[in-house]
Structures are given as structure tokens and as C-alpha cells.
N, C-alpha and C positions, 0 to 999 in steps of 0.2 A: 706793517706786521712783524709781531717779534716773537720768539717760537715761544715765549711763556703765556702771552693770552691764551695761547691753542694748550696750553696744562692744566688740568684738569684741577680743583681744589683738595683731592688726594696728592695727586703729586708736587702740589709744591708745598703743602703741609710735610710730606717728604722730605722733599729739599734743606726744609728750615731745619726739622731735629734732626736731617744730615750735620749742617751746619754748625748747630747745638752740641752731638755728640763730638764733633774735634775738637769744638772748645770748649769743653769740659777732663775729656782728655788732656789736651795742651794743657789745663789749668792744674791736674791731677798730676801730672807728669810736674812740671814748675812744686805743685807743693810735695811732693816726694822727695824735691832732690833738695830741698830747702832744708825738710825735716831729716833728711841724714846731714846736709852741712849744721844744725843745729845740735841733732845729736849727737857729736861729737865735740861739743866743746864739756 
């Protein structure tokens, strides 16, 4: 018996979306830094 078996579809979706948001934020930060580096040249 696992905790995730007890979650509703909404809860699972929310968790997935949070993971997605976190990933996109990290990607965004990397792209911002890359843009700064490229801009200096």
C-alpha cells in the first residue's frame, strides 16, 4: 500500500504540474544566464 495509491487524480495532476513548473523555472534561469553571457560578447 503506497501513499500515491490514495491520491485523487487532481492531487496527482497538481504534483505533476508542480514538477513541470520547477523544471521550467530552472530552464528559464539557465537561458537567462546564457543570454547574459552571449550579450557580453
